[in-house]
N, C-alpha and C positions, 0 to 999 in steps of 0.2 A: 456610600458605594464604592469610594474608595479605599475606606478605612476593609472593608470587606476585601476588596482585590487585594489591598494588602496584608491581610489576615491570611488567605487563598495561597498567597503568594512565599510568605514566610514561614508559616507552620510546618512546611512539610522541611525545611532545614532548621528546625528546632532542635533535633536527637543529634544529630551533626554537629552543631555548634556548640550545645551542651558538652557534649563527649570531648570535644578539643578543648573548652576551657577546664574540663576536668580534669583532664590530661595535664595539660599547662599547671593548675593548682596542684596536684598531688606533685609532681614532681619537683616542680618551687617548693613545695613545702618541706620536704622529705629532704632537700638539698639544703635549705636554709634555716628551719625549724629544729628539727628531729637532731637530739642530743644524739650528736656519733657514739659516747661512749655507751650509748646502750643499746645499739648494735655489737654484734659480736659476730664472727665471720660465719658459727655456727648456725645463727641465729638467719642472718644473710642467705645461707648456702640451702638452710630449709625452706627458708621461702621461693626461693629461683626455682627448688623440684619443683617446689606448689605451683608457680608463674608454669611453670613446664607440661606440668599436667592438663591446668586449667586450658593451655594453650592447643595441647593437641587434642583435646576434647570440642574446643570450639572449631578447628580445623577439622575434626572430624564432621560434625554438623553440618558447616560450611561445605564440606565436597556431599555429602549426601543433598541437602538443599539447592546448591549448582547442577547437580546430575538427576535429580527429579526435576527441576525447571527443565534441561534438556530434554528428556524424555517426552516430558508436552507440551516444549514447542515442535518437537518431533512428531508426538502422533499428531496436531494441529500443521505442521504442513503436508505431514504424507495425505490429508483429507482436504486440504488447498489444491493441492496439485491434483487430486482426481480432480475436484468439482471447473478446476483450472480446465486441464484437458478436456472435460465435457462440453464446458462455454465454449473453447475453444474451436472445438469442431464445430456447433452450434452455427459459430459467425462463420466460418466456413462455407455451411452449407448457404447461408444466407446472402454471402459474397459470390458465390457460384450462380445463385439464382437472378441475383442484383446484372452480373456479368452477362446471363442470357437476356435479361433487358435492354440490356446498354446496349446490345447486338444486335438486338431485335429489332423489330416494323410498326412496334407498337406506337413509336411514337408519330407525328405529321410528317409526311413527306417534305424534307429541306432542312428542318429541325438541325439533326446532325450534323449537318454537310457545315450549315451556318454557323451554327458554337466551334464546331472542329477549327474552321477556317479563320473565322473572323477574332475567335478570342478562346484559340486552342493554348493560349499562354495561360490561361486564366485557371484560377485555384480556387473553390468552392468556399474553401475559409476564407480568403482575401476577398472574394467578393461579401460577403458576410459582413467583415469587419472593411467596410469600403471607408465606412467614418474615420478611419484611424488615417486616411489618404495613402496607404502607403503605395496603392498602381493607382496609373492613371488610366490603363485598360479596365479595373471594377469600376471605376466612374463611370466610363462609357458604356461597360453594361450596364449598367442603371438608365445609365438615360437611353438607349435604347430597346429596353425590356420591354417584355410584353408583344414581341411579335407574334408569337406563337402557342398568344392565351395565358402564360405565366408558365407552359410547358417548361419551359427550356431551364427554367430554374431546379426543377426534379432531375433534367439529365445531370447536369450540373454537379446536382447533390447524390446523383446514382453514380457517377463516376469518382468521387470525392471517398465512396465506400470501397473501392478497388483500391486505393493510394495504400499504401504499407508505410509512405514517408507525409506527412503535410505538409511539408514545404514544397513536394512536387506540386506538378500541375497535368503532364500526361500519366496517363497507364499504358507505359512504353508496352510491356508483357503482364500481361496479370498471373499471380501465383497467389497462394495464400502463405502465410509465411510458419513457421515452427510454433510460434508465440508472436502475440501483438505489445507491440512498444506501449508504453503509457503517453507517450506523446500523441499517437493517433486516437487513439481511445479517450484521451482526452480530448480533442478535439471533435469527436464523433460527439459527444455527449455535451461538450458547449455550445454548438451547433444542430443538436437533437438529430444527424442525421440517423435519415430509417423512417424520421416523423413524415418526410413529403411524398412518402410512398404509403405513408396510412394514408394520409390527407387525399390525394389525388383520387387514389383508387379507389376512397371510403368514402368519405363525406360530400366531396364536391365531385365525385366521378360522374353523377349526371351532368355535370355542366362541364367536363374537361371531356367528355366521351369521343368528342372530335378529334379532337388534339394525341388522346389516346387511347386507344381501342386495342382492348387486350384480344380480341379477336384476326386482328393482322399479324397475333404473332407465331408462328408454324406449331402443327400437334405435336410436331417431334418435341418442340422445344416446351411446349405448354407438358406434356407429359416429364421432361427434366426435370422440371420447376416442379412440380407435383412431387418427382422422388426425392427431391434434396428438401423440400417443407417437411414432406414423410422421417424422413431420418431426423430433419431437424426437432421434430414434436410430432411424433408418431401419435401420440393418444390426443392430439389437439389438432391434427392433419388428415389423419387416418381414410377419415369420412368424407371429405371435400371435395370436390372436383375442382378443376382447373378453373378460375374466375377471378375477377375485379376482388372479388371481398377475398379470395385466398391473400392476395398479394395487399390487401389493405391490412388485414390480420398479420402478416409477417412482417410487414414495417412496424405495428404498433407493438411487437413482441419485442423487435430488436430494439427499436430506440427507446422503449419504457420500462424492461426487465433483463434482459440477456449482455445485451451491452455493456449497462452503468455495470452491474454485478461482476463481469468479466474484470472490467477498469477497477473495483473495491479488491475482487481477489489478486491478482496482479499487483496492485500496491500492496496489501497486505506478506504479499510471497516475496517482497524486495525488500524488506525490512530489517534492518539488522538486529545482532542480536542486543535482545531490551539491556535497559538501564541496570537493571536489579541483577542483573546475572554479572553483567563486565564490574559491577558494585564488590557483590561477593569476591570475584577475583580479587580483588584491588588486597580484602579485607586478610585473604588466604594467603595473598603473598607475605603482606605485612605483617599478620601475624605468626608467619613460619621464621621471620625474618627475626621480629621482635621478641617473642614470646616462645622461639623454640631455641635459634640457633644464636642470639643474643646472651639469653641465662648459660646455656652451654660453653658458649666461647668466655662469660666471666669465669664460670668455676674451674674452668681449663688452666686460662691464662692468668687469672684476677688480675683483672680489670679493674679500675679506679669505679671507687662507689657510686659515682653519678650513673654510668649507663645499669646499675640493679635499679636506681631510683626509674630512670629513664624505663625500663623496663615495666616494671610495678606500674605506670602512670599509664602507660601505652596499653597493657593486658587489659588494666582498672576499665578504662575507658572505652576500650573496646565492649567488656561485660555492659557498661552503662547505654554503649548507646545499642544494642540488640535488644535488651531491655527497653531502653523508649521506644523504638522501631516494631517490634513484635505487634503490638497490638492496631497502628494502624493497620501494620499488612495484612494481617488476617480479616480484619473489618472489608479489605480492600477483595482480598481474591474472595472473601465471600458474597461480597456484591458482584462481581464479575460470573463467579460460578450459577449464580440465579440466571 
């Protein structure tokens, strides 16, 4: 297993290592072993001109590669941006529904006042992580839990879905942001926020009907919830009326599908420029300097023969590197495209 891991780690660096060693070997060999009398100025000038032409061709190839990759990234970014906006709007609609639920009378009388007064500074995420011992208030809550049939957990979870910052505990003024930060999305996923709505209004609603009676929600609020649900997913909710089953399905869809997908797309959209493009830029710059400007400088200013050997060694090593790297790159691109 260790050998396989070692091979997996080392193999990708073999072309670069081979090329560097090849460059050193060529420069050293030409400088120390090649008889100087066999090289005339005309031969050196011809070789340098050939190197310039090869380097120009390689620079063109690298430029085409970089532009092609940039177009692929731009197309991918446009696709991601469209999906990101769609998912963000879905989360907006869901949070609007949760906001109505939090402010409604669906909760057993006294629950909201009890939580907001006694545990107003308690963050749902901190409560779930009580075992880390960061909050005495979380430990007190765990000890006093189950006063309202365990539905107070759902109340805290619902309030957490209205937070834009996981470090906050109070929802002073609810508003939907232009974009959700990875920090809050990660916390929602880590603690499966939304699954409580799925659980309490779904599988266990018969047991919690006294604590969570959907009939206590005002009719105008029921209509708003249904309207947001239809905007969230027309195909799924258009023919459904308001009920605990609607709330359960919304919680399931958000916790299982939409929030995880939004987090994934958000992280992809924040990725930096791929390493292969950075590497291509480095090769492009070095080829321009060592394969074009340096030979031209040697021809114009009759620089030392060592600089000619350096240019020959570098361009040869770049050709070797591209030859060794092309097959693994093609295989990777083919597998990625499937």
